[in-house]
C-alpha positions in Angstrom: -14.3 -15.3 -27.5 -11.1 -17.0 -28.5 -10.9 -19.7 -31.1 -10.9 -23.3 -29.8 -7.1 -23.8 -30.5 -6.1 -20.8 -28.3 -8.5 -21.8 -25.6 -7.1 -25.3 -25.5 -3.5 -24.1 -25.5 -4.1 -21.7 -22.6 -6.0 -24.4 -20.6 -3.5 -27.1 -21.1 -0.3 -25.1 -20.7 -1.7 -23.2 -17.6 -2.5 -26.6 -16.0 0.9 -28.0 -16.8 2.6 -24.9 -15.5 0.7 -25.1 -12.3 1.7 -28.8 -11.9 5.3 -27.8 -12.1 4.9 -24.8 -9.8 2.9 -26.8 -7.3 5.6 -29.5 -7.3 8.1 -26.7 -6.3 5.6 -25.4 -3.7 5.5 -28.9 -2.1 9.1 -29.9 -2.6 10.1 -29.8 1.1 7.4 -32.0 2.6 8.4 -35.4 1.1 12.0 -34.9 2.2 11.3 -33.2 5.6 12.2 -36.3 7.5 15.7 -36.5 5.9 16.2 -32.7 6.5 15.2 -33.2 10.2 17.9 -35.8 10.6 20.5 -33.6 8.8 19.9 -30.6 11.0 18.6 -32.3 14.2 15.2 -30.5 14.1 12.3 -30.8 16.5 8.9 -31.7 15.3 7.8 -28.1 15.4 10.9 -26.9 13.5 10.2 -29.5 10.8 6.5 -28.4 10.6 7.5 -24.7 10.3 9.9 -25.6 7.4 7.2 -27.4 5.4 4.5 -24.8 6.2 6.5 -21.6 5.6 6.2 -21.8 1.8 2.4 -22.0 2.2 2.4 -18.7 4.0 3.8 -16.5 1.2 2.1 -18.6 -1.5 -1.2 -17.8 0.3 -0.9 -14.2 1.2 0.6 -13.1 -2.1 -2.3 -14.7 -4.1 -4.3 -11.5 -3.4 -1.9 -8.9 -5.1 -0.8 -11.4 -7.7 -4.5 -12.2 -8.6 -5.2 -8.4 -8.9 -2.0 -8.0 -11.0 -3.1 -10.7 -13.4 -6.4 -8.9 -13.9 -4.7 -5.6 -14.7 -1.4 -6.6 -16.4 -2.4 -10.0 -18.0 -2.1 -13.6 -16.8 0.5 -14.6 -19.4 3.1 -12.0 -18.3 2.5 -12.6 -14.6 2.6 -16.4 -14.9 6.0 -16.3 -16.7 7.6 -13.8 -14.4 6.5 -15.8 -11.4 8.0 -19.0 -12.8 11.3 -17.3 -13.7 11.5 -15.8 -10.2 11.2 -19.3 -8.6 14.5 -20.4 -10.0 16.3 -18.0 -7.7 15.2 -19.4 -4.3 15.5 -23.0 -5.6 19.1 -22.4 -6.7 19.7 -20.6 -3.4 18.4 -23.6 -1.4 20.8 -25.9 -3.3 23.8 -24.0 -1.9 22.6 -23.4 1.7 24.1 -25.4 4.5 22.0 -24.4 7.5 18.4 -24.7 8.7 18.1 -20.9 8.8 19.3 -20.6 5.2 16.9 -23.3 4.0 14.0 -21.6 5.9 14.8 -18.3 4.2 14.8 -19.9 0.7 11.6 -21.9 1.6 9.8 -18.7 2.3 10.4 -17.4 -1.3 9.7 -20.8 -2.8 6.2 -20.1 -1.5 5.7 -17.8 -4.5 5.0 -21.0 -6.4 1.6 -21.1 -4.7 0.5 -17.8 -6.2 0.3 -19.4 -9.7 -3.1 -20.8 -8.7 -4.6 -17.3 -8.7 -2.9 -16.4 -12.0 -4.0 -19.7 -13.7 -7.7 -19.4 -12.6 -8.0 -15.8 -13.6 -6.3 -16.4 -17.0 -8.2 -19.5 -17.9 -11.6 -18.2 -16.7 -11.6 -15.4 -19.2 -11.4 -17.9 -22.1 -14.7 -19.8 -21.5 -18.4 -18.9 -21.1 -20.2 -19.0 -17.7 -22.0 -22.3 -18.2 -18.6 -24.1 -18.5 -16.8 -22.4 -15.6 -17.3 -25.2 -13.1 -15.8 -27.9 -15.3 -13.1 -25.7 -16.9 -11.8 -24.3 -13.6 -11.9 -27.8 -12.2 -9.6 -28.9 -15.0 -7.3 -26.0 -14.4 -7.2 -27.0 -10.8 -5.6 -30.3 -11.8 -2.4 -28.3 -11.4 -2.7 -29.4 -7.8 -1.3 -32.6 -9.1 2.1 -31.0 -8.6 1.9 -32.0 -4.9 1.9 -35.7 -6.0 4.7 -35.1 -8.5 6.8 -33.8 -5.6 5.8 -36.7 -3.3 6.9 -39.2 -6.0 10.0 -37.6 -7.3 11.6 -35.4 -4.6 12.6 -38.4 -2.3 13.9 -40.4 -5.2 16.0 -37.5 -6.7 17.4 -36.8 -3.2 18.3 -40.5 -2.7 20.1 -40.6 -6.0 21.9 -37.3 -6.2 21.4 -35.5 -2.9 19.5 -32.5 -1.6 21.3 -29.8 -3.6 20.6 -31.5 -7.0 17.0 -32.0 -6.0 16.5 -28.2 -5.9 18.5 -27.7 -9.1 16.5 -30.2 -11.1 13.2 -28.6 -10.1 14.7 -25.1 -10.9 15.6 -26.3 -14.4 12.1 -27.9 -14.9 10.3 -24.7 -14.1 12.7 -22.6 -16.2 11.9 -24.8 -19.2 8.2 -24.7 -18.5 8.2 -20.9 -18.4 9.7 -20.8 -21.9 7.2 -23.3 -23.3 4.3 -21.3 -21.7 5.5 -18.0 -23.2 5.7 -19.3 -26.7 2.7 -21.5 -26.5 0.1 -19.0 -25.2 -1.3 -15.6 -26.2 -2.1 -12.6 -24.0 -5.8 -11.9 -23.7 -7.3 -8.5 -24.5 -7.6 -6.3 -21.5 -11.1 -5.3 -20.3 -12.4 -2.1 -21.9 -12.8 -0.6 -18.5 -9.8 -1.4 -16.4 -10.4 -1.5 -12.6 -8.3 0.6 -10.2 -6.7 -1.1 -7.2 -9.4 0.3 -5.0 -12.1 -1.1 -7.2 -10.4 -4.5 -7.2 -10.2 -4.5 -3.4 -14.0 -3.8 -3.2 -14.5 -7.6 -3.3 -13.2 -7.8 0.2 -16.3 -5.9 1.5 -18.7 -8.5 0.2 -19.9 -11.1 2.6 -20.0 -13.8 -0.1 -16.2 -13.4 -0.7 -15.6 -14.3 3.0 -18.1 -17.1 3.0 -16.3 -18.8 0.1 -13.0 -18.0 1.7 -14.1 -20.0 4.8 -15.2 -22.9 2.6 -11.9 -22.9 0.7 -10.0 -22.6 3.9 -11.5 -26.0 4.7 -11.4 -27.8 1.3 -8.2 -26.5 -0.2 -6.6 -26.0 3.2 -7.4 -29.6 4.0 -5.9 -30.7 0.6 -2.7 -28.8 1.2 -2.4 -30.0 4.8 -2.9 -33.7 3.9 -0.6 -33.3 0.9 2.3 -31.9 2.9 1.8 -33.7 6.2 0.7 -37.2 5.1 4.4 -38.2 4.4 5.1 -37.4 8.0 2.0 -39.2 9.3 2.9 -42.3 7.3 6.5 -42.3 8.7 5.5 -41.6 12.3 2.4 -43.8 12.6 3.4 -46.7 10.3 7.3 -46.4 10.2 7.4 -46.2 6.4 10.5 -44.8 4.6 10.4 -41.5 2.7 9.9 -43.1 -0.7 7.0 -45.4 0.5 5.3 -42.5 2.3 5.7 -40.2 -0.7 4.1 -42.9 -3.0 1.1 -43.3 -0.7 0.7 -39.5 -0.4 0.8 -39.3 -4.2 -2.2 -41.5 -4.3 -4.1 -39.2 -2.0 -3.1 -36.1 -4.1 -4.0 -37.8 -7.4 -7.4 -38.7 -6.1 -8.2 -35.3 -4.7 -6.9 -33.6 -7.9 -8.7 -35.6 -10.5 -12.0 -35.5 -8.7 -11.9 -31.7 -8.7 -13.3 -31.3 -12.3 -16.1 -33.7 -11.3 -16.9 -31.4 -8.4 -17.1 -28.5 -10.9 -19.2 -30.5 -13.4 -21.6 -31.6 -10.7 -21.9 -28.0 -9.5 -22.6 -26.9 -13.1 -25.4 -29.4 -13.2 -26.9 -29.5 -9.7 -25.7 -26.3 -8.1 -22.6 -25.7 -5.9 -24.6 -25.3 -2.7 -26.1 -28.8 -2.9 -22.7 -30.3 -3.7 -21.1 -28.5 -0.8 -23.7 -29.8 1.6 -22.7 -33.3 0.8 -19.0 -32.4 0.9 -19.1 -30.8 4.3 -21.2 -33.7 5.8 -18.7 -36.3 4.4 -15.6 -34.3 5.7 -17.3 -34.2 9.1 -17.9 -37.9 9.2 -14.4 -38.8 7.8 -12.5 -36.5 10.2 -14.2 -38.2 13.1 -13.2 -41.6 11.8 -9.6 -40.3 11.5 -9.6 -39.0 15.0 -10.8 -42.3 16.4 -9.1 -44.9 14.2 -5.6 -44.1 12.8 -4.6 -47.7 12.1 -4.0 -50.2 10.7 -2.4 -48.8 7.5 -5.1 -50.1 5.1 -8.0 -48.5 7.1 -6.1 -45.2 7.5 -5.5 -45.1 3.7 -9.1 -45.8 3.0 -10.1 -43.0 5.3 -7.6 -40.7 3.6 -8.9 -41.6 0.1 -12.5 -40.8 1.2 -11.2 -37.5 2.5 -9.4 -36.9 -0.8 -12.5 -37.4 -2.8 -14.5 -35.0 -0.7 -11.8 -32.3 -0.5 -11.3 -32.4 -4.3 -15.0 -32.3 -5.0 -15.4 -29.3 -2.6 -12.5 -27.4 -4.3 -14.3 -27.7 -7.6 -17.7 -26.6 -6.1 -16.2 -23.6 -4.4 -14.8 -22.2 -7.5 -18.0 -22.7 -9.4 -19.4 -20.3 -6.9 -16.4 -18.0 -7.3 -17.1 -17.8 -11.0 -20.7 -17.0 -10.4 -20.1 -14.1 -8.1 -16.9 -12.5 -9.3 -18.3 -10.6 -12.3 -15.2 -9.1 -13.9 -13.0 -9.4 -10.8 -12.0 -13.0 -11.2 -8.3 -12.4 -10.3 -9.2 -10.4 -7.2 -11.8 -12.8 -5.9 -9.6 -15.8 -6.7 -6.7 -14.1 -4.9 -8.7 -13.6 -1.7 -10.4 -17.0 -1.7 -7.2 -18.7 -2.8 -5.3 -17.0 0.0 -7.7 -18.3 2.5 -7.4 -21.8 1.1 -3.6 -21.5 1.3 -3.6 -20.3 4.9 -5.8 -23.3 5.6 -2.8 -25.3 4.7 -0.4 -23.2 6.7 -1.7 -23.3 10.2 -2.8 -27.0 10.6 0.7 -28.5 9.9 2.2 -26.2 12.6 -0.6 -27.2 15.0 -0.1 -30.9 14.2 3.6 -30.5 15.1 2.7 -28.9 18.4 0.2 -31.6 19.2 2.7 -34.3 18.4 5.5 -32.6 20.5 3.3 -31.9 23.6 0.4 -34.5 23.4 2.1 -37.4 21.7 -0.4 -37.9 18.9 -2.4 -36.1 16.2 -6.0 -36.8 17.3 -6.8 -33.2 18.3 -6.0 -32.0 14.8 -8.7 -34.3 13.3 -11.2 -33.2 16.0 -10.6 -29.5 15.0 -11.1 -30.4 11.4 -14.5 -32.1 12.1 -15.6 -29.0 14.1 -14.7 -26.6 11.3 -16.6 -28.9 8.8 -19.6 -28.7 11.1 -19.5 -24.9 11.1 -19.4 -24.8 7.3 -22.2 -27.4 7.0 -24.5 -25.4 9.2 -23.9 -22.2 7.4 -24.3 -23.8 4.0 -27.6 -25.5 4.9 -30.6 -24.4 2.9 -32.3 -22.8 5.8 -29.3 -20.6 6.8 -28.6 -19.7 3.2 -32.3 -18.7 2.7 -31.9 -16.3 5.6 -28.6 -15.0 4.2 -30.0 -14.4 0.6 -33.2 -12.8 2.0 -31.1 -10.1 3.5 -29.6 -9.5 0.1 -33.2 -9.1 -1.4 -33.4 -12.4 -3.0 -30.0 -12.7 -4.7 -26.3 -12.8 -4.4 -24.8 -9.3 -4.3 -22.5 -8.2 -7.1 -18.8 -8.3 -6.7 -18.2 -6.2 -9.7 
């Protein structure tokens, strides 16, 4: 086990790095309205632009998580941050929607830092602290709020190109600080082959947790990147006002995540998730029925933020319990599912808006998915599931 100083450095710098990376990952959403005006985009085109980084950032979590297990989290983390400077600088020089879409795809690599951070930090702490510690590491999601607050203001002051360049400079500086401020952890005595790492995908519990994270983290990402649009469309706020209110949602969901992990350490993740899924079901029905006035809508969103953040912490308490030496691989799979949960809904919301004129159906689908997760997670269903596994969770090692 590492000494306390090294543990703290890794936890703090991993979290700060993920904040910067996630601000890059979310950079397009707060300014999507302005970009839509610049290029004359439809609602669907705008939705694709803000969702496309989520696609690569989700799918690539699987190989990046496995790579972090095998090569080391420190090296992979720094390489990923350095790579991100390239599409950011490229985006600052593009003058077309197609060029911006191309750069946005590779900006999606910022989302893979989640898998690296969780795998890296997890190895520094004992099992009984995993819920709380991984919840703290997950505060890196705060980067979505940073983008919501800063991106519109930087764009208003210096224009779209300099917005990308400033974020590129920030992540470059963070990569240097991270490299000199952390150490590489010792590799496991018995390294796993790629085939052994991918064995986690054969385990049912991996896919159950992936479904849960598709809901909780996917919901967080969807609200984080689409709330600015909802605030502007439904309540006619400007980009800065919409970004500020979205930042409140993201901060609430982010800082409650360690609480979800702590409660799961104390009471068990299954019990916490039952409450989370029930509350998401209730809140999404409210959002489908009542999307105004602004104060009511914001209250509904804050309740959703609390539940999604708590659920994120609880899910990764379960991931730590079942991963057993394959933390990067399991985090990659579950994290990819969560990221994809933030990719498809914004596109659907754009389609619903273009063809139905409102967003109600999106909230209805959210409530239905929460109901499915709640039913499966109920004690009765889980008793049947674990009985098939002869009284315990099967190993993912």
